[in-house]
N, C-alpha and C positions, 0 to 999 in steps of 0.2 A: 461892076459896082453893084452893091445891094440896094434895093429899094426899101428894104426892111431896116428900121433903126437898129443899130448894133449888129447888123448881119443876120439876126434872127436864126431860124433853123432851115432857111432855104439855101440850096447850093447855088450861089450866084457867081462864084469865081474865087480863085485862090487868094486874091488880095483881101477879101472880106471874110474868109472862112478859115478856121483853124484846121489842123491836120485831121481831126476826127470827122469834121464836116466833109472834108474832101474824100474821106473814106465812106461817107454815107452813114455814119454811126450817130445815133441820137439817143436821148433819154429813154429808158425802158428796154433797150435792146440787150440781149444776152450775147456777150462776145467771149469766145473761147480763145485763149492764147496758148500757142504751142511753139516749142523751140526757143523758149526764153533762155538766155545765158547772160553772163556778166558783160557782154558787149552790146546788149540791146539798148535802145534809146529810152532812158527813164523819163525824159520830158515828154516824149511821144506817148508812152504808156500812161502817164498821169493825165495828159490831155484827153486821151480816149476814155479813161475811167471817169473823168469829170464830165465828159459829154454824155456818157451812158448812165451817169449818176449811180454807178455801182462798181464793184471790183470785177475785173475779168475773171472768168472761170478757167480751170486747167483741164487737162485731158481726162481726169478722173470724175468730171462733173456728172456724166451719166444721163443727161436729159438733152432735149433739143436746144440748139443755139441758133441765133439769127445770122451770125457771122463768125468766121474763124480768122484770127491773126496768126499767120505762120511765119515765124522768123526763120530764114533759110540762108545758109552759107554754102559755098562750094565744097567745103569739107564735110558737110552733113550727110553725105551718102546719096542714095537714089531718090531724086525728087519725085518721081512717079509714086514711089512707096509713101513718101511724106504727104503727097496730095491725097492719096487714097485713104490714109489714116485720118486726114483732116475732114473727110466726108462722114466719119462715124456718127457724129452728133449733129451735123448740119441739117437744118430744115430744108426741105425741097425748095429750090429757087433761091437759097441763101448764097452768100458770097464768101469766098476765101480770098483774103488779102495776103499775098506772098510778099513779105518784106525781105529784101536782099540788100547787102552792102552795095553802095553805088560803084560804078565803074571807077577803077583806080584805087579802090579801098581794098584792104586785105579780105580775102575770101569772097570777092565779088562773084556774082553768078551771071553768066552770059544770058541776055534776054532770049536768045534762040533756044537755050535749054528750057526755059519756062514755056515758050511757044510750042516746043516739041513734046514736053511732058504733059501739058494740060489735056490735049485730046485723048492721050493714052489713058489718063485717069478719068475720062468721061466729063471733062470740064471745057468750058469755052473761055478764052481770054477776051476781056472786054476793054480794059483801060489801064492806064498807069497814072500814078499821082506822085508828086513830090511831097514827102511827108517829114523829112528831117534833113539835116546837113549830111549825114552819112548813110541814110537808108532810102531806098526807092520802094514803091509799092506797086504790085501788079494785081489787078482784080480778076479773079476767075469765078465763073458762075456755074453752079451745079444745075443739072436738069430739074425741072419742077416735079416730075414723077420718074421713078426708076422703073425700067422695063423688066 
């Protein structure tokens, strides 16, 4: 339960925070969205854009971003390649949220596939979050400095 009236901007728990807050996204952040398709969750997208107080940017943005939202399905190909592509504009120490259909949904991605692909792409898996009825989110963190 939040001690801040209205939940504030602190992450206190899923009961008081919307999906964008659970993803650690807040006003002023630049969030890049990759892998959008007609099956993505529009309510989640709107909640994120409301939280960051801006539109998400796409793959052609060409500047650094604070976080990447990567919609990924089992039919999308090689996850390692998708993760490496996600690093292109990501600021050092930034987060990639891999959004995948939940287990039992069409094109669901096995959690082991994410756990296997992350270190190959140079990322560390940190947490998962419930973000919508049909989509699960896994947070991957990039190194602060590249060797």
